[in-house]
C-alpha positions in Angstrom: -15.4 15.2 -17.5 -13.5 12.9 -15.1 -10.0 14.1 -16.0 -10.9 17.7 -15.3 -12.4 16.7 -12.0 -9.2 14.8 -11.1 -7.1 17.9 -11.8 -9.4 20.0 -9.7 -9.4 17.6 -6.7 -5.7 17.1 -7.0 -5.0 20.8 -6.7 -7.4 21.1 -3.8 -5.9 18.3 -1.8 -2.5 19.8 -2.1 -3.6 23.1 -0.6 -5.9 22.0 2.3 -7.7 19.1 3.9 -10.4 17.6 1.7 -13.8 18.9 2.8 -16.3 16.1 2.6 -19.9 16.6 1.6 -22.6 14.3 0.2 -22.0 15.9 -3.2 -21.1 12.6 -4.9 -24.6 11.0 -4.1 -26.9 11.4 -7.1 -30.5 11.4 -6.0 -31.8 10.1 -9.3 -29.4 7.2 -9.3 -30.4 6.3 -5.7 -34.1 6.5 -6.7 -33.5 4.2 -9.7 -31.8 1.5 -7.6 -34.3 1.9 -4.8 -37.1 1.1 -7.2 -35.3 -2.1 -8.1 -34.2 -3.1 -4.6 -36.7 -5.9 -4.2 -35.0 -7.8 -7.1 -31.5 -7.9 -5.6 -31.6 -11.5 -4.6 -33.4 -12.8 -7.7 -30.6 -14.6 -9.5 -32.6 -14.5 -12.8 -33.9 -11.0 -12.5 -32.6 -7.4 -12.9 -29.3 -8.2 -11.2 -28.6 -11.6 -12.8 -25.4 -10.3 -14.4 -24.1 -9.2 -11.0 -24.9 -12.5 -9.5 -22.8 -14.2 -12.2 -20.0 -11.6 -11.7 -19.9 -11.7 -8.0 -17.8 -15.0 -7.6 -15.2 -13.6 -10.0 -15.0 -10.3 -8.0 -14.5 -12.3 -4.8 -12.0 -14.6 -6.4 -9.9 -11.6 -7.5 -10.0 -9.9 -4.1 -9.0 -13.2 -2.4 -6.2 -14.0 -4.9 -4.8 -10.4 -4.6 -4.7 -10.4 -0.8 -3.1 -13.8 -0.8 -0.5 -12.7 -3.3 0.4 -9.7 -1.2 0.5 -11.9 2.0 2.9 -14.3 0.1 5.3 -11.4 -0.8 5.2 -9.8 2.7 4.6 -12.6 5.1 6.0 -15.6 3.4 4.7 -18.8 1.8 3.4 -20.4 5.0 1.0 -17.5 5.7 -0.2 -17.4 2.1 -0.7 -21.2 2.1 -2.7 -21.0 5.3 -4.9 -18.4 3.8 -5.5 -20.5 0.7 -6.5 -23.5 2.8 -8.8 -21.7 5.3 -12.5 -21.2 4.6 -12.2 -17.9 6.6 -9.3 -16.6 4.5 -10.2 -13.0 5.5 -10.2 -13.6 9.2 -8.9 -10.6 11.0 -9.6 -8.2 8.1 -11.9 -5.2 8.3 -13.6 -4.6 5.0 -15.9 -1.8 3.9 -18.3 -2.3 0.9 -19.3 1.1 -0.4 -22.5 1.1 -2.3 -23.3 -2.4 -1.2 -26.7 -2.6 -2.8 -28.5 -5.7 -1.7 -25.4 -7.2 -0.1 -24.1 -9.6 -2.8 -20.5 -8.8 -2.2 -20.8 -8.0 1.5 -22.2 -11.4 2.3 -19.5 -13.2 0.4 -16.7 -11.2 2.2 -18.3 -11.9 5.6 -18.5 -15.6 4.9 -14.7 -15.5 4.2 -14.2 -14.3 7.7 -13.9 -10.5 7.3 -15.5 -8.1 9.6 -17.6 -6.5 6.9 -19.5 -3.2 6.9 -21.8 -2.6 3.9 -23.1 0.9 3.4 -25.5 2.3 0.8 -27.3 5.7 0.3 -30.5 3.8 -0.5 -32.5 2.9 2.6 -34.5 0.2 0.7 -31.2 -1.4 -0.5 -30.0 -1.6 3.1 -33.4 -3.0 4.2 -33.2 -5.8 1.6 -29.6 -6.6 2.4 -30.3 -6.8 6.2 -33.3 -8.9 5.7 -31.4 -11.4 3.5 -28.5 -11.6 5.9 -30.8 -12.2 8.8 -31.9 -15.5 7.2 -28.4 -16.8 7.9 -27.7 -17.3 11.6 -24.0 -16.7 11.0 -24.7 -13.3 9.5 -27.8 -12.2 11.3 -27.8 -8.9 13.0 -29.9 -10.6 15.7 -26.6 -11.9 17.1 -24.4 -8.7 16.9 -21.6 -10.2 19.0 -21.1 -13.1 16.7 -22.1 -11.6 13.3 -19.3 -10.6 11.0 -21.6 -8.5 8.8 -23.3 -5.2 9.5 -25.1 -2.7 7.3 -25.7 1.0 7.5 -27.8 3.4 5.5 -25.2 6.1 5.0 -22.8 7.6 2.4 -19.0 7.2 2.2 -18.7 11.0 2.9 -20.7 10.7 6.1 -18.7 7.6 7.2 -15.5 9.5 6.7 -16.4 11.9 9.5 -16.0 8.9 11.9 -12.6 7.7 13.1 -12.7 4.1 11.8 -10.6 3.1 8.8 -10.5 -0.2 7.0 -7.9 -2.6 5.8 -9.9 -3.1 2.6 -12.4 -0.8 0.9 -14.4 -2.2 -2.0 -16.8 -0.2 -4.3 -18.1 -2.3 -7.1 -20.1 -0.9 -10.0 -20.6 2.4 -8.1 -18.3 5.1 -9.4 -20.1 5.2 -12.7 -23.3 6.2 -10.9 -21.9 9.1 -8.7 -21.9 12.8 -9.6 -18.3 13.6 -8.8 -16.0 10.6 -9.4 -12.8 12.4 -8.3 -14.3 13.4 -4.9 -15.8 9.9 -4.5 -12.3 8.3 -5.1 -10.7 10.7 -2.6 -13.4 9.7 0.0 -12.9 6.0 -0.6 -9.1 6.5 -0.5 -9.3 8.2 2.9 -11.3 5.4 4.4 -8.4 3.0 3.7 -5.8 2.3 6.4 -2.2 3.0 5.6 -1.0 -0.1 3.7 -4.6 -1.1 3.0 -6.3 -1.9 -0.3 -8.9 -0.3 -2.5 -10.8 -2.5 -5.0 -13.0 -1.0 -7.6 -15.1 -2.5 -10.5 -16.5 -0.3 -13.2 -17.0 0.2 -17.0 -14.6 1.9 -19.4 -15.9 4.8 -21.5 -15.4 3.2 -25.0 -17.6 2.5 -28.0 -17.4 -1.2 -27.2 -18.7 -0.5 -23.7 -21.6 1.6 -25.1 -22.5 -1.2 -27.5 -22.5 -3.9 -24.9 -23.7 -2.3 -21.7 -26.3 0.2 -23.1 -27.3 -0.7 -26.6 -27.3 -4.5 -26.1 -27.8 -5.0 -22.4 -30.4 -2.3 -21.9 -32.2 -1.8 -25.2 -31.8 -5.0 -27.2 -31.5 -7.9 -24.7 -33.3 -6.1 -21.8 -30.9 -7.7 -19.3 -30.9 -4.5 -17.2 -33.4 -1.7 -16.9 -33.2 1.1 -19.5 -31.4 4.1 -17.9 -29.2 2.1 -15.6 -26.1 3.3 -17.3 -25.0 6.8 -18.4 -22.2 6.6 -21.0 -20.4 9.9 -20.1 -20.1 8.7 -16.5 -18.1 5.6 -17.5 -14.5 5.7 -16.3 -11.4 4.6 -18.2 -8.6 2.6 -16.4 -6.1 5.3 -17.5 -8.1 7.9 -15.6 -8.0 5.9 -12.4 -4.3 5.4 -12.8 -3.8 9.1 -13.5 -5.8 10.0 -10.4 -3.7 7.9 -8.1 -0.5 9.1 -9.7 -1.3 12.5 -8.4 -3.3 11.7 -5.3 -1.7 11.8 -1.8 -3.6 11.7 1.5 -4.5 15.2 2.7 -4.8 13.9 6.2 -1.0 13.4 6.5 2.2 15.4 5.8 3.3 12.8 3.3 3.1 13.8 -0.3 3.8 10.3 -1.7 1.2 9.4 -4.4 -0.3 5.9 -4.4 1.1 5.1 -7.8 4.7 6.3 -8.2 5.6 4.9 -11.6 4.3 3.2 -14.7 5.9 1.2 -17.5 5.0 0.4 -21.1 1.5 1.3 -22.0 1.0 3.3 -18.9 0.5 0.3 -16.7 1.4 0.6 -12.9 3.8 -1.6 -11.2 2.3 -4.8 -9.9 2.8 -3.9 -6.2 1.1 -0.6 -6.4 -2.0 -1.0 -8.7 -3.5 -3.4 -11.2 -6.1 -3.4 -14.0 -7.9 -6.7 -14.9 -10.5 -7.0 -17.6 -13.8 -8.8 -17.0 -15.2 -10.5 -20.1 -18.8 -11.7 -20.2 -19.4 -15.0 -22.1 -23.0 -15.0 -23.3 -22.9 -18.6 -24.5 -22.3 -19.8 -20.9 -23.6 -16.8 -19.0 -20.3 -16.6 -17.0 -17.7 -13.9 -16.5 -14.0 -14.5 -17.0 -11.2 -12.6 -15.2 -8.5 -11.8 -17.7 -4.8 -11.7 -17.1 -3.0 -8.6 -16.1 -1.1 -8.5 -19.5 -4.4 -8.9 -21.4 -5.5 -5.4 -20.3 -2.9 -3.9 -22.6 -4.6 -5.7 -25.5 -8.2 -4.5 -25.0 -9.4 -6.8 -22.3 -10.4 -3.8 -20.1 -12.3 -2.0 -22.9 -15.6 -2.7 -21.2 -15.9 -4.1 -17.6 -12.8 -4.2 -15.5 -11.5 -4.5 -11.9 -9.0 -2.0 -10.4 -6.8 -2.5 -7.4 -4.6 0.1 -5.8 -2.7 0.1 -2.5 -2.4 2.9 0.0 1.2 3.7 0.9 2.3 2.8 4.5 3.6 6.3 4.8 0.1 7.7 4.5 
């Protein structure tokens, strides 16, 4: 169970540097998505729900980074970011488990120097081929392109020196073997003061009904076997992890989340949970307010943001 793994990793990281392996990569999951890789850019196919979700994910990342810029750099900087088409200019962003590149392309078009990585070679091949059709993103022009892909895992990338201002991992953690180790790896890829964005599914009866019973078996919106209920991760488990997690690569013992208030919610400047609600009558996703998460809005799909302390 996730909570047990969190405690195990937490104790380990307090004693020694975290030893990285590829233990989080599940071969069966990689094979499943590799078989579906040719459908990534079919907006009405297997990944139709993700195509509809992607603008909402990008919207949230953009709004959160602008919100932080407003608080730390002032209204003028935030207003400039709001007005610019390349709002992420100057940012380095890593997309872990990028799949066919839906999120990676969107981030690159907003000006970020974006690296998408995936353990599936066929996913990376599809993502690269699609990006090459756009001269602004094509790897044929490496000096001008803001988007690059690599067939590798987060654990392997961590062995390299580069760290990122923003790390995203959307709809990935519920497919890995060791979620606590995966979180630690993603966390260590973030620069001090940087941001980690996750999107996943809560482990609740509602989530089982909607994402497995309905989406897989009844409506056939996604392939049967795409989701495994016991791998779903509750928001409270992510909050708990970052309440105890401190970077093993530094002497600082400051956790990423230092305090919570009513209902176990973190303070707005340290972390945030936002529910994502699918509206079948319109086929759209809606990003719920921060306060709505306390009233059940994050009982199925949700976004999670947390910030790495500057002292790390």
